[in-house]
C-alpha positions as CSV (number, residue, x, y, z in Angstrom):
1,M,121.6,110.3,75.2
2,W,118.9,111.7,76.8
3,Q,115.1,111.1,75.5
4,T,113.3,113.7,77.4
5,V,110.5,115.3,75.2
6,G,110.8,119.1,75.7
7,H,113.0,121.0,78.8
8,E,115.8,121.6,76.8
9,W,117.0,124.5,79.3
10,A,117.1,121.3,82.4
11,V,118.3,118.4,80.2
12,A,121.4,121.3,79.2
13,L,121.5,122.4,82.8
14,L,122.2,118.7,84.3
15,A,124.3,117.7,81.2
16,R,126.8,120.4,82.3
17,A,126.9,119.6,86.0
18,L,127.5,116.0,84.6
19,A,130.5,117.1,82.3
20,T,131.7,119.2,84.9
21,G,131.4,116.5,87.9
22,H,129.3,119.1,89.9
23,T,125.9,117.5,90.1
24,A,124.4,118.1,93.0
25,Q,123.2,115.9,95.8
26,A,119.5,116.5,96.1
27,Y,117.1,118.0,93.3
28,L,113.7,119.0,93.2
29,L,111.6,118.9,89.9
30,T,108.5,120.9,90.0
31,G,105.6,121.0,87.7
32,A,102.3,120.1,86.4
33,P,101.4,116.5,87.0
34,N,102.8,114.0,83.9
35,V,104.7,117.4,82.6
36,G,108.1,115.1,82.8
37,K,109.6,115.1,86.2
38,T,109.6,111.9,86.9
39,H,111.4,110.7,83.4
40,L,113.9,113.6,83.7
41,A,114.5,112.3,87.3
42,L,115.0,108.5,86.1
43,E,117.4,110.1,83.2
44,L,119.6,111.9,85.3
45,A,119.8,108.7,87.7
46,A,120.5,107.2,84.4
47,A,123.1,109.3,83.5
48,V,124.7,109.7,87.0
49,N,125.7,105.8,86.7
50,C,126.0,105.5,83.2
51,T,129.0,103.5,81.9
52,G,129.0,104.4,78.2
53,D,130.5,107.2,76.2
54,A,127.7,109.6,76.2
55,P,125.6,109.2,79.2
56,P,122.4,108.8,79.7
57,C,123.8,105.7,76.8
58,G,120.4,103.6,77.4
59,Q,122.6,100.6,76.3
60,C,124.8,99.9,79.2
61,W,123.7,97.8,81.9
62,S,123.1,100.3,84.4
63,C,120.9,102.7,82.0
64,Q,118.6,99.4,80.8
65,H,118.1,98.3,84.1
66,I,117.2,101.9,85.4
67,A,115.0,102.2,82.6
68,R,112.9,98.9,83.3
69,G,113.1,99.6,87.2
70,T,115.3,96.7,88.2
71,H,118.6,98.4,88.8
72,P,119.9,97.4,92.8
73,D,121.1,100.7,93.6
74,V,117.7,103.2,92.0
75,T,114.9,103.3,94.2
76,T,111.7,104.9,93.6
77,V,109.4,106.0,96.9
78,E,105.5,106.7,95.7
79,P,102.7,107.6,97.9
80,D,101.1,104.7,100.0
81,G,97.7,105.3,99.1
82,A,97.2,108.9,99.6
83,R,100.4,109.9,101.6
84,I,104.3,109.4,102.0
85,K,104.4,108.0,105.0
86,I,107.2,108.4,107.9
87,D,107.8,104.5,107.6
88,Q,108.6,104.7,104.0
89,I,111.4,107.7,104.3
90,R,113.1,105.6,107.5
91,S,113.5,102.8,104.8
92,L,114.9,105.2,102.3
93,Q,117.2,106.1,104.8
94,R,118.1,102.7,105.5
95,D,118.9,101.9,102.0
96,L,120.8,105.3,102.0
97,S,123.2,104.4,104.2
98,L,124.4,101.0,102.2
99,S,127.4,101.6,100.2
100,P,126.0,101.3,96.0
101,Y,126.0,97.8,95.1
102,R,127.0,98.6,91.2
103,A,126.2,102.2,90.8
104,R,128.6,104.9,91.5
105,R,125.7,106.6,93.4
106,R,122.7,105.3,95.3
107,A,119.6,107.2,93.6
108,C,116.3,107.7,95.0
109,I,113.7,109.3,93.6
110,I,110.4,110.3,95.6
111,T,107.4,111.3,93.4
112,D,104.3,113.8,95.0
113,F,106.6,115.0,98.1
114,H,103.7,117.2,98.1
115,L,101.6,114.9,100.0
116,A,104.2,113.9,102.3
117,T,102.9,113.9,105.8
118,T,104.8,116.6,108.4
119,E,106.7,113.4,110.1
120,A,107.8,112.5,106.4
121,A,109.0,115.2,105.5
122,N,110.8,116.0,108.9
123,A,112.4,112.8,108.9
124,L,113.9,113.6,105.1
125,L,115.3,116.9,105.9
126,K,117.6,115.0,108.4
127,T,119.1,113.0,105.6
128,L,119.0,116.3,103.5
129,E,121.2,118.1,105.9
130,E,123.7,115.5,105.7
131,P,123.3,113.3,102.8
132,P,125.8,110.4,102.4
133,A,128.2,111.2,99.9
134,H,127.3,108.7,97.8
135,A,123.6,109.5,97.7
136,L,121.6,111.3,95.0
137,L,117.9,112.4,96.1
138,L,115.7,113.3,93.4
139,L,112.0,114.8,94.9
140,T,109.5,115.5,92.2
141,A,105.9,117.7,93.5
142,V,103.5,120.0,92.0
143,D,104.8,122.8,93.5
144,A,107.2,123.9,95.8
145,G,105.6,126.3,97.8
146,L,103.6,123.6,99.3
147,L,107.1,121.7,100.5
148,L,108.6,122.7,103.4
149,P,111.2,125.8,103.1
150,T,114.1,124.2,104.6
151,I,113.3,121.3,102.1
152,V,113.1,123.4,99.3
153,S,117.0,125.5,100.2
154,R,119.0,122.1,100.5
155,C,117.9,121.1,96.8
156,Q,118.4,122.5,93.5
157,A,115.1,123.0,92.1
158,L,114.2,122.6,88.6
159,A,110.9,124.1,87.3
160,L,109.6,122.0,84.0
161,R,107.0,124.2,82.6
162,A,104.6,122.8,79.8
163,V,106.0,121.1,76.8
164,P,104.7,123.1,73.4
165,G,102.0,121.4,71.7
166,A,104.0,121.0,68.4
167,Q,106.9,119.6,69.8
168,I,104.8,116.8,71.5
169,A,102.6,115.7,68.5
170,H,105.9,115.9,66.6
171,A,107.6,113.0,69.1
172,L,104.3,111.1,69.3
173,A,104.3,110.8,65.2
174,T,108.6,110.1,65.1
175,R,109.0,108.0,67.9
176,W,105.9,106.6,69.0
177,G,104.0,105.9,65.5
178,V,101.3,107.5,66.0
179,P,99.3,109.0,63.1
180,E,99.5,112.9,62.5
181,E,96.3,113.7,62.9
182,H,95.9,111.5,66.2
183,A,99.0,113.0,67.5
184,A,98.0,116.3,67.0
185,L,94.5,115.8,68.6
186,L,96.6,114.1,71.6
187,A,98.9,117.1,71.9
188,R,96.3,119.4,71.9
189,L,94.4,117.3,74.5
190,S,97.7,117.3,76.9
191,A,98.0,120.8,77.3
192,G,101.4,120.6,77.8
193,R,101.8,117.3,79.6
194,V,103.8,115.1,77.5
195,G,103.0,111.9,80.2
196,W,99.8,112.0,79.2
197,A,99.8,112.5,76.3
198,I,102.2,109.4,75.6
199,R,99.9,107.4,78.0
200,A,96.9,108.2,75.5
201,A,98.4,107.3,72.5
202,Q,99.2,104.0,74.0
203,D,95.8,103.4,76.1
204,P,92.8,103.9,74.6
205,A,90.4,103.9,77.8
206,I,92.2,107.3,78.7
207,L,90.3,109.2,75.8
208,A,87.3,107.1,77.2
209,D,87.5,108.1,80.7
210,R,88.5,111.6,79.5
211,E,84.8,111.8,77.4
212,Q,82.9,110.0,80.3
213,H,83.7,112.8,83.2
214,L,83.5,115.9,80.5
215,E,79.7,114.0,79.7
216,M,79.4,114.4,83.6
217,L,80.4,117.5,83.9
218,L,78.3,118.7,81.5
219,A,75.6,117.0,83.1
220,L,76.4,118.8,86.3
221,L,76.2,121.6,85.0
222,H,72.1,121.5,84.5
223,Q,71.5,119.6,87.7
224,G,70.5,121.1,90.9
225,R,72.0,121.6,94.6
226,A,71.0,118.3,95.8
227,A,72.5,116.6,92.6
228,K,75.6,118.1,93.1
229,I,75.7,117.4,96.5
230,A,75.5,113.6,95.8
231,A,77.7,114.0,93.1
232,A,80.5,115.2,95.5
233,E,80.0,112.2,97.8
234,D,80.4,110.2,94.9
235,L,83.4,112.1,93.4
236,G,85.0,112.5,97.3
237,K,85.7,108.8,96.9
238,R,87.6,108.6,93.8
239,D,91.5,108.0,93.1
240,D,91.5,110.0,90.4
241,L,89.8,113.1,91.8
242,P,92.4,115.3,91.1
243,D,92.7,114.2,87.3
244,I,89.1,114.9,87.0
245,I,89.4,118.5,88.7
246,R,92.5,119.1,86.3
247,L,90.4,118.1,83.1
248,W,87.4,120.0,84.3
249,Q,89.6,122.8,84.8
250,A,91.3,123.0,81.5
251,W,87.4,122.9,80.5
252,W,86.9,126.2,82.1
253,R,90.2,127.4,80.6
254,D,88.6,126.8,77.6
255,V,84.9,128.5,77.9
256,L,87.3,131.6,78.8
257,L,89.7,131.5,75.2
258,V,86.5,131.2,73.4
259,R,85.0,134.3,75.1
260,S,88.1,136.0,74.1
261,G,88.0,135.0,70.8
262,C,91.2,132.5,70.7
263,E,89.4,129.7,69.6
264,E,92.6,128.5,68.1
265,L,94.3,128.2,71.6
266,V,91.4,125.7,72.7
267,A,93.1,121.9,73.9
268,N,89.3,120.3,74.0
269,V,89.3,121.0,70.4
270,D,86.4,117.5,70.1
271,Y,84.3,119.8,72.1
272,L,84.4,123.2,70.4
273,D,80.6,123.5,69.9
274,A,79.6,123.2,73.9
275,L,82.7,125.3,74.9
276,R,80.8,127.9,72.6
277,Q,77.9,127.7,74.0
278,W,79.1,127.7,77.5
279,A,80.9,130.9,76.6
280,A,77.5,132.6,76.0
281,R,76.0,131.8,78.9
282,G,76.3,133.8,82.2
283,S,78.2,136.8,83.4
284,P,81.6,137.7,81.6
285,H,83.4,136.8,84.8
286,S,81.4,133.2,85.5
287,A,84.0,131.2,83.6
288,A,86.5,132.9,85.4
289,V,85.2,132.4,88.8
290,A,84.5,128.6,87.9
291,L,88.1,128.7,86.9
292,R,89.3,129.6,89.9
293,D,86.8,127.5,91.9
294,A,88.6,124.4,90.6
295,E,92.3,125.8,91.6
296,T,91.4,126.0,95.2
297,A,89.4,122.7,95.2
298,L,93.1,121.0,93.5
299,T,95.0,123.3,96.5
300,R,92.6,121.9,99.2
301,L,93.0,118.1,97.9
302,E,97.0,118.5,98.4
303,Q,96.6,120.0,101.7
304,N,94.7,117.4,102.7
305,V,90.8,118.6,103.0
306,N,88.1,116.2,103.1
307,P,87.6,115.5,99.4
308,R,83.8,115.1,99.5
309,L,83.8,118.5,100.9
310,A,86.0,120.2,98.6
311,V,83.8,118.9,95.8
312,E,81.0,120.0,97.2
313,V,81.7,123.6,97.5
314,M,83.1,123.8,94.0
315,L,80.4,122.1,92.2
316,L,78.1,124.5,94.2
317,G,80.5,127.6,93.7
318,W,79.8,126.8,89.5
319,G,76.3,126.7,90.1
320,I,76.1,130.4,91.8
321,A,78.7,131.5,89.1
322,M,76.7,130.4,86.2
323,A,73.6,131.8,87.5
324,A,75.0,134.8,88.2
């Protein structure tokens, strides 16, 4: 039984392909970080190799070992540092050339493929052009537009969207035993990213980090150019920089919602008073400009622009926008 929270249309499509024996040899799952791409890819790998009556059954040897990450025929490739490198793809190609040890098909999940080097992307393209018959390739990326068109064209693309908050809250309460009030808060804060909500329910440090990063944002907005430049230097060295910018991006979205009279849609409900204060400041378009600058910074990071420079431009732009 599929355990994916949300994305019913994608699950139904994959289930039909399994039932008719027409699964593709390569899939591309796109969507925001933590929206459920890797989980769905793992479930598909399990379903393809499941020996139970209703794949993925979650009970057979294959399903259990895939869930634990110990199946010999299922490999996950993640960025090595900030990039997916050609040596990782070459190692994957060697694995795929071998016949499955215990599974029907060798499956490989490559996460965040938008971070692949040009050499790695070109190497994988050769495998996608002539994949081994027993291979199943599952790529994830934040946006298909960041990949080579030739790679996208050789995959069946599934664009995953944000999961409704009510659905996330219900899953947290019924499947993970999270108290309803806390589940509702996490669902609002998740902005449709079910993976983030589950991790936040299991690790209190995630909410503590969120509070620290929001307080950092509020402090920076009151500081001058020199302080913003110094902060950009420090932030540019952090591995979690994209997550911090996405949090700040959600903040500016909330400011726009408050300014528009849509407080019921705000994600950061525990900061509503501060959101109201910032919604009353600056020009009517200042928050929209700040939101756009955050999106630009994320795009530049994905394109491997110098992180310090990307953050510096964003923070200085915010100072100009809010002063307008």
